[in-house]
N, C-alpha and C positions, 0 to 999 in steps of 0.2 A: 536776124529779123526780130523785131520787138512787137508787142501788142499795138503800139501806136501806129506802126506801119500798116497793120491790118485795118485799123480804124481809118487811116488816110485813104487806103484803097477802097474800102466799102463806101465811104462818103462820096468819092468820085464815081464809083459804080452806080450809086443811087441817083446822084445829081446829073451825071454825064455832062458835067460842066466844071472845068477846073477853077474858074474864078469864084463861082458860087460855093463850091466845095471848100475852097481855101478860106472864104469868108466865114463859113460855118465852123471851120476848125480853128479859126483865129490865127492863121499863118498866111504868109505872102504866097500868091500864086506861083512864082518861080520856085520857091522852096518846096511847095507841094509837088510840082512837076519833077524836081530833082529827086524827091523821095520815091515817087512812083517809078522813075527810070532806074533808080538803085534797086528797087524790088525786082524789076524785070531782069536786071543783070544777074541778081542772085538766083532767081528762078530759072534763068536762061530761057525765058519765054516772053512773048509779047502779050500784055494783058489788055491793052486798049488800042484801038485804031483811031488815030487822031488826024483830023483835017483842020483847015482854018475855020470851018463852020460847024463841025460836029465832033463828038467823042462817042465811041461805041465800044462795048466789050467784045473781045474776041471769044471764041469758043473756050479757049483755055482760061480766059478771064472769068467767064460765067461759071466754069467748074470751080475755079479758085474762090470765087465769091461765096458760093454755097458752103464750102468747107470753112472759109474764114468766119462766116456768120455763126457756124456751129462752135468754133473755137471761142469766139467772144461770148457767146451765150453760156458756154460751160464755165468760162472764167468769171462771168458775172454771178453765176450760181455758186461758184466756189467762194466768192467774196461774201455773198449773202449768207451762206452757211457758216462761214468763219465768224461773221459779225454776230449771228444768232448764238453760236456756241460761246462767243465771248461774253454775251449777256446772260448766259446760263439757260437760254431757251431750249438748247439742245444739250446732249450729254447724258450721262448715266449716273444714277445714285444707287449705291448698294446699301441695303438696310439689314441690320441684324436685330433680332428681337427675342424676348422671352415671352412665355405664355401670358403673363400678367398684362402685357401691352395689348394683346388681342382681347382678353376677357374684359378689360376696361374700356375698349373701343379706341384707345389712343392710336394704335397703329393704323387702323382704318381711317380715323379722322385726319391724321396728318398726311397720309398718302393721298387721300381723296382731295384734300385742299391743295396739295402740291400739283396734282394732275390737272385740276381745274385751271390753275394759273399758268402752268407750263405743260400743256398737253403733249408737246413733242419731245419732252425729256423722258428718258427711260428710267423706270424704277424697278428694282429687283429686291424682293424681301425674302429672308430666310431665317428660320428659327435656329438659334445657337445655344449651347450650354452657357449659362450665365458667366461662369468663371473664365470662359474663353474670349468674351467680348472686348475686354480692355486690350488684350493682346492683338486681336485681329484689327481693331481700330488703329492701333499704332502701326501695324504692318501695312495698312492701306487696303486690306481685303474687305473691310466694311467701312462705310463713310459715316453712317449715323446708327447708333444702337439705342434700343429702347429696353431699359432694364429696371428691375425693382431694386431700389436703394436700401441700405448702403452697399456700395461696391468699391473695392480698392481700385483706384484709378491712378494712372501715370500723370505727372505734372503737365504733360502736353495735352491733356484732355479736359474738357469742360462739360458741365451738365446744365440742364434746364428742367425743372420739375413740371410734369404735365398732369399728374393725378395724385391726390392725397387720399390715403386709405387707412384702414386700421385692421389689425388681425382679429380673427375669430377662431372658433374651434369647430372642426369637422369630426363627427362621431358616427360609428355604425348605428343604424336605426334601432338595433336591439340593445344598445348600451343603456345602463341605468340612467345616465345623465341625459339621455335622449328621449326618455319616456314622457308621456303626457303629464305625469306628476311633477316632472322637473321643468315643464314649460313655464315660461315667464321668469325664469331664474337665470341670472348670469352665472357662469361656471367659475368657481374660485380655483386659483392656481394649486393650492395645497390638496384639492380633491383629485388631482391628476398624478399624484406621486407614484402610484403603482401602475401607471399605464405604459404601454409600449408606444413609442412615438414614431410616426412616419414623417420624415423631414423633407420639406421642399428645398429647392436650391437656395432660397433666401431663408436662412435659419434664425434670423434675428428674433422673430416672434416666439419661436420655440425656446430659445435661450432665455428670453425675458420671463416667460411663464415659469420655467424651471427655477430661475433666480428668485422670483417672487414666492414660489412654493417651497424653496429651500431644499430641493432634491435634484438628483441626477437621474435622467431617464433610465429605466431598467433595461431597455433595448431600443435600438434605433435602426431605421431602414431609410435608405436614400435612393428611391427609385428613379428620380430625375424630374420630369416635367410635373406641373400641377395636376394634370389629368391622371398621370401615373400614381401620384400621391393619393388622389381621391379614389382611384380604383382599388388601392390597397385598403383604404378605410372601408370601402363598400363591402369587401370580403371579410371584414372583421380582423384585419391584421394589426390594427392599432388606431390611435387618434392622431389628428394632425392640426397644427396651428397654421392657418392659411389666410390669404388676403380676403377681406370682407367682400370685395367685388364679386367673388365666386358665388355668393349667395344669390346674386341677381341673374346670373347667366348660366350656371351649371347646376342642373338638377339630376343627380345620379340616383338610381335605385339604391336603397339601403344606406343613404348618407343624409345625416341631419346636421344642421349648423346651429351653433349656440354662441351668444356673445360671451366674452371673457369679463370677469368681475374686475373692479379696480379701474385705475386710470387707463385710458385707451393706449394701446401699443400701436403707435403710428407707423405707417410705411408709405413710401412714395414711389411712383413710377416716373422715371426721368429719361429724357433724351441725352445721349452722350455723344460728343463730337470732338474733332480735333480743334485745338485752340487756334492754329494758324492754317486754316484750310485754303487751298489754292484753286480747286475746281469751281468754276462759276455756277454750275448746276447745284452742286452741294452747298455752296454759299447761299443760294436762293432758298433751299430747304431749311438751312439753319436759321436764316433771317425770319422765315415764317414761323418756325418753332419758337424762337425767342419772343414773338409777339403773342404766343398762346397763353391764356390764363388757365392755371391748373383746375381741373375738375375735382370735385369733392364727392367721395363715395359716402352715402348715408350710413349711419351706424346700423349694425345688424340688430334686427328685432329680437327681443327675448322670447317671443312666443313660439 
């Protein structure tokens, strides 16, 4: 028995007239009658009482009609869900991110925009160590990653820049370069030659400062996240070259930010995704990301 048989039966059950039902279905009345008789043979039960003047459902026909309506409704719902999933209106998007994406508002902005447009799609976001994100993207454990560039990426991955930033210096508040006498002055790289450095996951800024100053850090610590880096700075363990966006959103006790002298050391936060994505929901998020214009973080004030 096929779904069309249920439709034939329900049309007759609603019209209680074979000729009208056949016209509605677009088939000949004899063909419809044969189809109903075939159903009754397969079910081994009489569904209709027929006379020359009337058609009526039997008690078995009434029970069967109720179940048939449920089957067709469930089938239509399945079709509806399938079509919506195919358009990316349903589905799941797994996001991996580093702290910079949160501090810059990029993660919040992109997820909020996606949820407004596709409210029934599910979005899950989780912070990952930055060096793991390329790997988990390739494995399919993450669909879109928000990272601070540069990052070594496989050829199967693509990026779209969402935020342009520059590095600055985070100092303990009692450091000589953090004192009021030093306010208004950008810190020169060579003045940091004797400092212990706390390294964030993105070490580009630190390496460039050391290159400009012509020195190698006397000691290095790699605590992990940007908050962990700033925590070590706050307890006087060293200085750190960090993204400038932190000056706008993270105000920790005993931490002072200063601009770096010389040409700006730029850094970018980007979305990373698979070049040949198959999931409709993920494709929708990627399409929205591609339309986003990068935000620009203002330079760190010298005061």
